N, C-alpha and C positions, 0 to 999 in steps of 0.2 A: 223290532225289539231291540233296545239299546243294549250294547254289550258293557259287562260290568268291568270298570277299570281296576286293574290290579294295584293293591296297596304296596308301599315301599317294603313293608314287612313280608308280604306274600312273595314279592319278586326276590328278595334276599334269601327267603327259604328255599325257593326253586333254584336260584343260582348255586346254592350250596351243592346242588346235585349236577352242577356243569364241571366236567373233569378239569376245566382250567381254573376253577376257583381256588385260590391260594397256592397255585403252582407258579413257581418262578421260572422265568423264560429259559434260564440256563438248564434247569432240570428238565424241562420240555424238550429242549434241542438235545440234551444228551440221550434222552429216552429214544427219540427219533433217530439219532446217529448210531446208538447202540443196536436197534433194530433193523433199520433199512440201509445205513451206511451213507457216506457222502455222495456217492455216484447217483443213487436213486433220489436223494434230496435235491441234488443239483438238476437232474432231469425233470423232476416234478416242479421245482420252485424257479429255476433258472436265475438264481442269485449268484453274482460273481463270488461272493464270500464262501459259497459252497463249492466253488470250482478251483479257484486259484489259492493254493496253500490254505485249505480249509482248517479252521481251529474253533472250538467252542468259544473261546474269548473273543476272537475277531468277529465272528458271526453274531454273537450277542451284542457287541458293540454296534454293529451295523443295524441289527433289528431294533435296538432300543432307540435309535435315531430315526428309523424309516417306518412310520406307522402302517402304511399300506403293505409292506413286506412282512411285518409282525403279524398283522391280521391275516394275510395269506398263509402264513405258516400255522397259525393258530386254527384256521380252518381245516387245514390239511390234518393237523393233530386230532381235531374233533371227528371229522367225518371219514378219514382214512384209516387213522391210527387207532381211535376209540370207536369208530363206526357208530356214532350217535346219530339219531334221526335228523334230517335236514331241518333247517330254520323254517318255522312258519312264516306266512306272508307278513304277519305283524312284526316279526323279529328279523326279518331278512336284512334290513339296512342297519341293525345293531351290530356293534363290535362283537366277535365271537365271546370275549369274556363276559359280555352282559346278557348273553342269551340264557334262556332258562329251559330245563328239562324236567319232565314230570318226577315227583318223589319215587324213589326205588328203581329208576331206570339204571340198568347197569351197562357199562361199556362192553363191547364184544371184542373178539379177537381181533388183532390188527389185519387190515387187508393185505394180502400178500401182493407185492408189486416187484416187478423187474423194470430195468431201464427200457427194455423193448416194449413191455406192456404200457409204460407211461407214453412213450413216443407214439405208439399206435392210437392211444386214447386222444392225445393232443391232435394228431393228424386228423382223426375222426371228428373231433370238435372243430377244427379249422375248416374242414369240408363242409360240415353242416352249417356254419357261419357264412361260408362263401355261398352256399345254396340259398340261404335265406336272404342274404344281401342282394343277390342277383334277381331274385323273384321280386323283391321290393322295388328294384329299379325298373324292371320290365312292367310292373303293374302302374308305376307313375308316368309311363310314357303315353 
């Protein structure tokens, strides 16, 4: 059965339920800084602009010039701060601002994070990646 392609009008209507729709980068960053602070954002994102003399203005300047960093921060905003459902397989490769969410879906309370919880999560992810990589190498021998 062929899947129905979404019209532009349908996509726009669904995008309007995306918390990033119409949100300025400066406002997004200010919300994150107000809730989490620079230390947590630095631990989670690992952007130098969040570590060395951080400011909204300098960070926005960097994020506007660096697409991958902006998308990483927007993903953090959607999935940790607003706790929206993860992107579907069809939308996984789309930039965060282009993703859609069903009508009426409301963001949840922000995920509570600490620098320690972020570092533990990153260590766990790195360990899992290392395990998967080593299994792949051993199977190729």
